[in-house]
C-alpha angles and dihedrals in degrees: 000000000000128000093256091054089066090064092043095056115113132190117259090234094056123084118252094234128078123240123212128185113234123171111248112253094359094134092047091048091049092049091048091051091049092049090050091051092049095046091047100233141032100239131086097227090112089076092061122101092241093059095042091049090054092046091050090053090052091047094049093043095054092040088058093051122120109237119195128181100035141047095206096082098074122175091256090053092048091051091049090049093051093052093048093048092048096049103028106019095231142045134193127209127188110224112230130126081317136007111280114199120228122220095199136003146180125201146187122224141199120198087353094301121114115251104174137007135209103201135180114226116206118243129173091239094045134303126280130211126237134178120224138169120247091254089060094054134069110213115186117186139167133192092037117186119213090232091058107025091164094063134061132211130219121239092245091052089056090050103037095149093057091044091051091047091055090046093051094046095049092043090052092050091048091051092049094052091043101046109016118100094244113188093007121132144179112253123186116228133182117282118269140164119300091249093053092047091049091049092049092049092051092048091059098042116120096006107133114217092016133090106296102179128022131191137184126267091249091056091048092050090049089053092050094251104113109168092224092061093069095246117150119238119266114268120224096194111117117249101237094170093076092053092063087225092152092057092044091051093049091048093047092049091048091053092051091047089051092052090058093044095251116136108236089223089069091075096038112120089226094053116134131206098265092053091049090053093047091048090052092049091048092052093046099044105036102029116023101030094057089049089049090051091053090049091049091053091051093049092046092052094047101038099035099226127103105264124187129185119196119192100161099065100051093036096050119122109251102235100167094183093052092046092051091051091048093051091047092051092048094050091047091051091050092049091049091050091050092050090049090053097238116168119244093250092059092048091049091051090051092049091049090051091060093040095256093119093114 
């Protein structure tokens, strides 16, 4: 017997296999938590048309932006950034000869500022990990909390209750139109044998829009629904009007649109041209342009050059009549100032006061 056999000896009463204690479902729970962190929120509202419409507006708006000072922010990169910011609240790019998106990342901080990243780069055969300093990475984020200034948060994550409401309402409507006996009715027929009645009932079962349940004339008379009295058959379609589901759906969609900075009137069937233009200006000026300014600051700090991103100019609504009137008014004001003999400094101050400085 060798020395190692001493440690390999086992009692005859003990089993020959080894037991290990592993929490039930731990791996599944960990993967679910990781998926929730990557997706940005725990709900499924992002698969609704309202959310995807808002995300598409963000994507198109940033893809239209004028970028000056760098060639790395291509339109494809800007569209990818907009979708990631809308659904996840942050996005990381590795700076190389081009911007390489990261699917996942971990980081170390000092005084709340990132110092180094361990990122996962997507590949068709599986991702690979790479370590990079903060100066080698572009990290765009929105909805930053002071307690975690290195991380962003998606709009839906900041409004989970509204997102869950939209999800529940649309799920309920889907279930109704999938499972409810829409268009089905109860029709009285002459009495027959039990076998015939059972066969007839089974022949109608599950046929949407057809007779779902039948009953004999005697049963109909007992229920006060004699066919000779001119009473219509009982309908089995659910009465959705009393549930106010249409108002709930409109309200839930409006709240989600508001979270993304999209005016609900933009998707209203009665929307007119002026409201569409104002909705576009609202989205460009108060939502996308501040995000573009934050992105420009990040790129300027990391790349060294002066980078500017303009969303308002290319995303403006082309109201030719309004532009013509604005140009006419501006030229008339300049001509009046010249006739009055005002010096250029005074005219410039006046223009700056009404936001005509540039």
